[in-house]
PAZAPA-4460 file (N, C-alpha, C; in steps of 0.05 Angstrom, whole numbers, plus 32768, in hexadecimal, padded with zeros to 4 digits):
% residues 207
    n_x    n_y    n_z   ca_x   ca_y   ca_z    c_x    c_y    c_z   seq   type   mol
   8013   7FE3   8000   8000   8000   8003   800D   8012   8003     1      M     A
   8025   8019   800C   8034   8030   800A   8049   803A   7FF4     2      K     A
   8047   8020   7FE4   805B   8027   7FC9   8047   802D   7FBF     3      K     A
   802A   8027   7FBA   8015   802E   7FA4   8012   8053   7FAE     4      V     A
   801C   8059   7FCA   8010   8079   7FD6   8025   8084   7FC1     5      D     A
   8044   807B   7FC9   8056   807E   7FC0   8051   8094   7F99     6      E     A
   804A   807F   7F8E   804D   8076   7F74   802F   808D   7F63     7      H     A
   8025   8090   7F76   8006   80B4   7F70   8011   80C3   7F7A     8      K     A
   8023   80D2   7F94   803A   80E2   7F95   803F   80EE   7F7D     9      E     A
   804B   80D5   7F78   8064   80DF   7F60   8056   80E4   7F40    10      D     A
   8038   80D7   7F41   8029   80DB   7F30   801D   80FC   7F34    11      V     A
   8017   80FE   7F4A   800B   8116   7F53   8023   812B   7F47    12      V     A
   8030   8126   7F53   8047   8144   7F4F   8053   8143   7F2C    13      L     A
   8057   812F   7F21   8061   8135   7F04   8043   8141   7EF2    14      D     A
   8031   8137   7EFE   8010   814C   7EF2   8018   816F   7EF8    15      G     A
   801F   8174   7F14   8021   818A   7F0F   8036   819A   7F05    16      E     A
   8051   8185   7F06   8068   8190   7EF2   8067   819B   7ED9    17      G     A
   804A   818D   7EC9   8046   818A   7EB2   803A   819F   7EB4    18      S     A
   8022   81A9   7EC6   8011   81BB   7ECA   8024   81D8   7EC1    19      K     A
   802E   81DB   7EDA   804D   81EC   7ED7   8053   81EE   7EBB    20      E     A
   8064   81E6   7EB3   806F   81E1   7E95   8057   81EC   7E7E    21      D     A
   8045   81E2   7E7C   802A   81F7   7E72   802B   820A   7E70    22      A     A
   8020   821A   7E88   8027   822A   7E8B   8041   823F   7E88    23      D     A
   8053   8231   7E8B   8064   8241   7E88   806B   8246   7E62    24      E     A
   8064   8234   7E4E   8063   8233   7E38   804C   8245   7E30    25      L     A
   803C   824A   7E3A   8028   8259   7E2C   8029   8278   7E38    26      V     A
   803D   8277   7E4B   804B   829B   7E4D   8057   82A5   7E3C    27      E     A
   8066   8282   7E35   8083   8297   7E22   8076   8299   7E11    28      D     A
   8060   828A   7DFE   804A   8289   7DE9   804A   82A7   7DEB    29      N     A
   8039   82B9   7DF8   8034   82CC   7DFC   8047   82DE   7E01    30      L     A
   805C   82DF   7E07   8070   82F4   7E0B   807A   82F4   7DEF    31      S     A
   8078   82E5   7DE0   8087   82DF   7DC7   8071   82F0   7DAD    32      E     A
   805B   82E1   7DB9   8040   82F5   7DA9   803D   8318   7DB4    33      I     A
   804A   831D   7DCE   8042   8330   7DD1   805F   834E   7DC3    34      G     A
   806C   8331   7DBF   808D   8343   7DB4   8090   8347   7D9F    35      G     A
   807E   833E   7D8A   8072   8342   7D70   805C   8360   7D71    36      N     A
   8052   8364   7D7D   8041   837B   7D7E   8051   8393   7D6C    37      K     A
   8044   83AB   7D70   8050   83C3   7D55   8056   83D3   7D81    38      P     A
   8072   83D8   7D83   8075   83E5   7DA0   8074   8403   7D91    39      S     A
   8060   8414   7DB0   8070   8439   7DA1   807A   8442   7D8F    40      E     A
   8095   8434   7D97   80A9   8446   7D8C   80AD   843B   7D71    41      N     A
   809E   8427   7D66   809F   8422   7D4A   8080   842A   7D44    42      D     A
   806D   8437   7D48   8055   843D   7D43   805D   8462   7D3B    43      L     A
   8079   846D   7D47   807B   8483   7D4D   8089   8494   7D36    44      S     A
   809A   8470   7D2D   80AA   8476   7D16   809A   8475   7D00    45      G     A
   8080   8468   7D02   8076   8466   7CEA   8068   8484   7CD9    46      V     A
   8069   8497   7CF6   8055   84B3   7CF2   8065   84BD   7CF0    47      E     A
   8081   84BD   7CF4   8090   84CE   7CE6   809C   84D0   7CCE    48      I     A
   8097   84B7   7CC5   80A4   84AC   7CAD   8083   84C3   7C9A    49      D     A
   8071   84B6   7CAB   805B   84CA   7C91   805B   84E5   7C98    50      S     A
   8066   84FB   7CAE   8069   850B   7CAD   8079   8514   7C98    51      N     A
   8091   8507   7C98   80AF   850C   7C80   809F   8513   7C6B    52      V     A
   8095   84F6   7C69   808B   84FD   7C47   807E   850B   7C46    53      T     A
   806F   8514   7C55   805B   8537   7C4F   8065   8547   7C51    54      E     A
   8075   854F   7C64   8086   855E   7C5C   8093   856E   7C49    55      I     A
   80A6   8555   7C37   80AE   8559   7C1D   809A   8564   7BFE    56      D     A
   8089   8556   7C13   806F   8554   7BF8   806E   8579   7BF2    57      S     A
   806D   857F   7C0D   8067   8598   7C11   807F   85A6   7C0C    58      L     A
   8094   85A7   7C15   80AF   85B0   7C07   80A5   85B3   7BEB    59      N     A
   80A8   859E   7BDE   80A4   859E   7BBD   808B   85B4   7BB7    60      L     A
   807F   85B0   7BBE   8064   85C7   7BBA   8066   85EB   7BB8    61      E     A
   8073   85E2   7BD7   8084   8605   7BD3   8091   860B   7BC0    62      V     A
   80AD   85F4   7BB9   80BA   8600   7BAA   80B1   8602   7B8E    63      K     A
   8095   85FA   7B8A   8091   85F3   7B6D   807F   8612   7B6A    64      A     A
   806C   861A   7B81   806F   8636   7B7A   807C   863C   7B80    65      L     A
   8092   8645   7B89   80A6   865B   7B8F   80AF   865F   7B71    66      K     A
   80AA   864A   7B66   80C0   864D   7B44   80A5   8655   7B38    67      E     A
   8092   8650   7B31   8074   8660   7B2A   8079   8682   7B32    68      E     A
   8076   8684   7B4B   8076   86A0   7B4B   8085   86AB   7B38    69      L     A
   80AA   86A5   7B43   80C1   86B8   7B35   80B6   86B3   7B1C    70      L     A
   80B0   8697   7B0A   809E   86AC   7AED   808C   86AF   7AE7    71      R     A
   807C   86B6   7AF2   806C   86D2   7AF3   8078   86E4   7AF7    72      S     A
   8080   86EC   7B09   8097   8703   7B15   809B   8706   7AFE    73      R     A
   80AB   86FC   7AEE   80C2   8702   7AD3   80AD   870C   7AC3    74      A     A
   809D   86FB   7ABC   8093   8703   7AA4   8080   8720   7AA5    75      E     A
   8073   871B   7AC4   806A   873B   7ABB   807B   8757   7AC0    76      I     A
   809A   8758   7AD2   80B6   8762   7AC3   80BA   8764   7AA9    77      D     A
   80B6   8752   7A94   80BA   874E   7A81   809E   875B   7A79    78      N     A
   8091   8757   7A7C   8072   876D   7A68   8078   8785   7A69    79      T     A
   8087   8789   7A8A   8084   87AC   7A8E   8097   87B9   7A82    80      R     A
   80B5   87AF   7A7B   80C3   87B5   7A6B   80BB   87B7   7A48    81      K     A
   80AB   87A5   7A49   80A4   87AC   7A2D   8092   87BD   7A29    82      R     A
   807B   87BF   7A3B   8072   87D6   7A3F   807F   87F7   7A3A    83      A     A
   8095   87F3   7A54   8093   8812   7A4F   80AE   8812   7A3F    84      E     A
   80BA   8808   7A30   80C9   880A   7A19   80AC   880A   79F8    85      K     A
   809E   8802   7A01   8089   880A   79EA   8082   8826   79EE    86      D     A
   807F   8830   7A04   8070   884F   7A11   8092   8858   7A10    87      I     A
   80A6   885A   7A07   80B3   8866   7A09   80BF   886F   79E6    88      A     A
   80BB   8853   79D6   80BC   8859   79BD   80A8   8869   79A9    89      A     A
   808B   8869   79B8   8078   8876   79B5   807F   8893   79B5    90      A     A
   808E   889D   79C9   8095   88B1   79D1   80A8   88BD   79BF    91      H     A
   80BF   88AF   79B9   80D7   88AE   79AF   80CF   88AD   798E    92      K     A
   80C0   88A1   7988   80B9   889E   7963   80A8   88A5   795F    93      Y     A
   8095   88B7   796B   806F   88B5   7969   806E   88C5   7954    94      G     A
   8077   88E1   7953   807C   88F1   793A   808A   88ED   7922    95      V     A
   8098   88D1   7922   809C   88C8   7901   8089   88D0   78F2    96      E     A
   807A   88C9   78EC   8069   88C8   78D4   8060   88E4   78D8    97      R     A
   8062   88F8   78EF   8061   891F   78E5   8077   8923   78D0    98      L     A
   808D   891A   78DD   80AE   891D   78D6   80AB   891D   78A7    99      V     A
   80A4   88FF   78AB   80A5   88F0   7890   8092   8908   7883   100      Q     A
   8075   890C   788C   8066   891F   7880   8071   893A   787D   101      D     A
   8081   894A   788E   808F   8966   7886   80A7   8963   7874   102      I     A
   80BE   894F   7872   80D3   8947   785E   80CB   8957   7851   103      L     A
   80B3   8957   7837   80B9   895D   7822   80A4   897D   7826   104      P     A
   80A9   8986   782E   80A2   89A4   782F   80BF   89AE   783B   105      V     A
   80C8   89A2   784E   80E8   89AF   785A   8100   89A9   7844   106      K     A
   80F2   8992   7831   8113   8990   781B   8103   89A4   77FF   107      D     A
   80EB   89AB   77F8   80E9   89C2   77E8   80EF   89D5   77F4   108      S     A
   80EF   89E0   7809   80F6   89F5   7810   8119   89F3   7818   109      M     A
   8121   89E2   781B   8141   89DA   7813   814D   89E7   77F8   110      D     A
   813A   89DE   77E9   813E   89D9   77C7   8139   89F7   77BE   111      M     A
   812A   89FE   77C8   8122   8A24   77C7   8139   8A38   77C7   112      G     A
   8142   8A30   77E4   8152   8A41   77EE   8177   8A3C   77E1   113      L     A
   817B   8A28   77D2   8189   8A1E   77CC   8197   8A29   77A7   114      E     A
   8178   8A32   77A7   8179   8A44   7784   8189   8A59   778B   115      I     A
   819E   8A65   777C   81B3   8A7F   777A   819D   8A95   7774   116      P     A
   819C   8AA9   7780   8197   8AC5   777D   81A3   8AD4   7774   117      V     A
   819B   8AE1   7759   81AC   8AF6   7749   81B3   8B0B   7756   118      D     A
   8198   8B1A   775E   8191   8B34   7770   819D   8B36   7785   119      S     A
   81A3   8B4D   7791   81BA   8B4F   77A5   81A3   8B64   77B1   120      D     A
   818D   8B63   77A6   816E   8B73   77BD   816D   8B61   77C8   121      L     A
   815A   8B64   77E6   8150   8B52   77EC   8137   8B3C   77F1   122      S     A
   812F   8B30   77EA   811F   8B22   77E2   8104   8B1F   77FF   123      D     A
   80F3   8B24   77F6   80DC   8B1D   7810   80DF   8B02   7817   124      P     A
   80D1   8AFA   77F8   80C7   8ADF   77FB   80DB   8AC4   7800   125      F     A
   80FD   8AD8   77F2   810A   8ABA   77FF   8116   8ABF   7823   126      R     A
   810E   8ADF   7831   8118   8AD7   7842   80F8   8AC9   785A   127      E     A
   80E7   8ACE   784F   80CD   8ABE   785A   80DB   8A99   7858   128      G     A
   80E6   8A9A   783D   80E7   8A78   7840   80FB   8A6E   7852   129      M     A
   8115   8A86   7856   812D   8A7E   7865   8122   8A7C   787F   130      E     A
   810D   8A89   7886   8101   8A97   78AB   80F1   8A75   78B3   131      L     A
   80E5   8A67   7898   80D0   8A58   789C   80E5   8A41   789F   132      T     A
   8101   8A3B   7890   8110   8A29   7893   8122   8A25   78A6   133      S     A
   8123   8A3C   78B7   812C   8A37   78CC   811B   8A32   78E5   134      K     A
   8100   8A3D   78DB   80EA   8A2A   78F3   80E7   8A12   78F4   135      M     A
   80EB   89FF   78D5   80ED   89ED   78DA   8108   89D8   78E6   136      F     A
   811B   89EE   78DC   8132   89E1   78EC   8134   89DB   790D   137      G     A
   8122   89FE   791C   811C   89F9   7939   810F   89DF   7941   138      D     A
   80F7   89D7   7934   80E8   89C6   7937   80ED   89A6   7930   139      F     A
   8102   89A2   7921   8115   898D   7927   8126   8984   7930   140      F     A
   812D   89A1   7941   813D   8996   795C   8137   8994   796F   141      E     A
   811A   89A2   7973   8108   8998   7986   8107   8978   7986   142      K     A
   80FE   8974   7976   80FC   8954   796B   8110   893F   7972   143      L     A
   8125   8954   796C   813A   893B   7968   8143   8930   794E   144      N     A
   8139   893F   793C   8145   893B   7921   815B   893D   7917   145      V     A
   8161   8934   7908   8185   8936   7905   8181   8937   78E9   146      K     A
   818D   8946   78D4   8194   8941   78B4   81AB   8930   78B2   147      A     A
   81AB   8926   7897   81BA   8912   7888   81C3   891D   7877   148      I     A
   81E2   8931   787D   81F0   893C   7863   820B   893A   7859   149      N     A
   8213   891D   7852   8225   890A   7858   823A   890D   7841   150      P     A
   823C   8927   7831   8255   892F   7821   8269   892D   782E   151      V     A
   8272   891E   781E   82A4   891A   781E   829F   88FF   783C   152      G     A
   8283   88F1   7841   8285   88DF   784F   8284   88CA   783A   153      E     A
   828F   88AD   784B   8289   8891   783D   8271   887D   783B   154      M     A
   826D   8880   7827   8246   8874   7820   824E   885D   7839   155      F     A
   8225   8866   7842   822C   8854   7853   820E   8851   7856   156      D     A
   820B   8833   7849   81F4   8824   7846   81D9   8824   7858   157      P     A
   81D8   882C   7873   81D1   8827   788A   81BE   8847   7887   158      E     A
   81CA   885A   7877   81BC   8878   7882   81BD   888D   785E   159      F     A
   81C9   8878   7850   81D2   8882   7835   81C5   887A   7820   160      H     A
   81B7   887F   7805   81B1   8873   77F6   81BA   887B   77D3   161      Q     A
   81CD   886A   77C8   81DF   8874   77B8   81C3   8875   7799   162      A     A
   81C6   888E   7790   81B4   8893   7777   81BC   8894   7760   163      M     A
   81EB   8894   7763   81EA   888B   7748   820A   8892   7750   164      M     A
   8222   8892   7741   823E   8893   774A   824B   88A4   7730   165      T     A
   825D   88B0   773D   826F   88BD   7723   8294   88C1   772D   166      E     A
   8298   88BB   7714   82BB   88B6   771E   82C0   88CE   7727   167      P     A
   82D2   88C5   7738   82E0   88E1   7740   8304   88DC   7749   168      S     A
   830B   88EE   7749   8333   88E5   773F   8339   8900   7763   169      S     A
   8319   8907   776F   8323   8919   7780   831F   8903   779D   170      D     A
   830F   88FB   779A   8307   88F7   77B6   830E   88CF   77BE   171      V     A
   830E   88BE   77CC   8304   88A0   77C7   82F7   8897   77C2   172      E     A
   82F0   8882   77B5   82DD   8875   77AF   82CB   886C   77C5   173      K     A
   82B6   886D   77B3   8298   8866   77D5   8290   8883   77EA   174      G     A
   82A7   8895   77D6   829F   88B4   77E0   8288   88C1   77E3   175      T     A
   827A   88CB   77F2   8265   88D9   77E7   8267   88F1   77DE   176      V     A
   8264   88FE   77C1   826C   890D   77BA   8251   8926   77BA   177      T     A
   8241   891E   77B9   821D   8932   77B8   8212   8926   77CC   178      K     A
   8202   892F   77D0   81E2   8928   77E1   81CD   8942   77CB   179      V     A
   81B8   8924   77C5   81A5   8932   77B4   818E   8937   77C3   180      M     A
   818B   892B   77D2   816E   892E   77EC   8184   892A   7808   181      Q     A
   8175   893E   7818   818C   8933   7838   817B   891D   7838   182      R     A
   817D   8908   7857   817B   88F4   7863   8174   890A   787B   183      G     A
   815F   88F0   788B   815B   88F7   78AD   815B   88E8   78C3   184      Y     A
   815B   88F4   78DB   816B   88DF   78F2   814C   88ED   7904   185      L     A
   8140   88D4   790C   812A   88E0   7922   8136   88CE   793E   186      L     A
   814A   88DB   7954   8153   88CD   7968   815E   88BB   795D   187      N     A
   8173   88C7   7948   8180   88A6   7946   817E   8890   793E   188      D     A
   8162   889C   7935   814B   887C   7924   814C   8884   78F9   189      R     A
   814F   8879   78E8   8150   8880   78CF   8133   8889   78CA   190      L     A
   812B   88AA   78BC   810F   88A6   78B9   810F   88AE   789A   191      V     A
   8123   88AE   7889   8126   88AF   787A   8150   88B4   786E   192      R     A
   8154   889A   7853   8172   88A0   784E   8173   88B8   7842   193      P     A
   818E   88BE   7842   8193   88D3   7831   8198   88D2   780F   194      A     A
   8199   88D5   77FC   819C   88CB   77E5   81B6   88E2   77DE   195      L     A
   81C2   88C9   77CA   81E4   88D1   77C6   81EB   88C7   77B0   196      V     A
   820B   88DB   77B2   8213   88D9   7793   822D   88C4   779B   197      V     A
   8236   88AF   7794   8249   88A1   77A2   8257   88A8   778E   198      V     A
   827A   88AC   7796   829F   88AC   7782   829B   8896   777C   199      A     A
   82AB   888E   775D   82AD   8878   775E   82CB   8878   774E   200      E     A
   82D8   8861   774C   82F7   8861   773D   82F5   8878   7725   201      E     A
   8305   8890   771A   82F9   8899   7708   8314   887E   76F5   202      E     A
   8306   8881   76E1   831D   8868   76C7   8322   887F   76B0   203      V     A
   833C   8873   76B3   8349   8882   7698   8348   8882   7684   204      S     A
   8346   8895   766E   834D   8887   7650   835E   887A   7652   205      A     A
   8377   8878   7650   837F   885F   764A   836C   8842   7651   206      E     A
   8365   883F   7664   8358   8829   766A   834B   881F   765C   207      D     A
***
């Protein structure tokens, strides 16, 4: 009977040990499961990454808006400069058409004054023409209109129009020898070229 009781006691003790082992195994499993759960640090890291991405996106948007603003300012500045240039040109050359219309009258008066006078007596008509020509000259000076009278100068196609050539041994080839009609500049811009005669190399009889 004593041996039987001892055997039972061993069985009971073994059963208690198995129960404790099972409890420890469960606790270990729970610990492992708990370890696999995202920690607060992991969650905060995800939030930081999200915030950084959003900040980068906002920075790119701000950069794009700044570039667009700079382009708009540049366009406005260019438009303003063009407008100012157009206004200045209108003020500077707005009378060009008027000058062109007046020039034939001035030419006629100059041609009339170039006619030699045989009489030594004063000619009231000529005096009137001279006075009117002087008024034209003063008017042109106020408008900054300058005459082109290039006698003795080298021919310049930018300001002169050659009407004919003539042989000459007195001046260099290409020199303006006569002005048939004066040219004019308005604020240094050509209104009308001078009509000129240009010297060419004189050919000898032997040639």
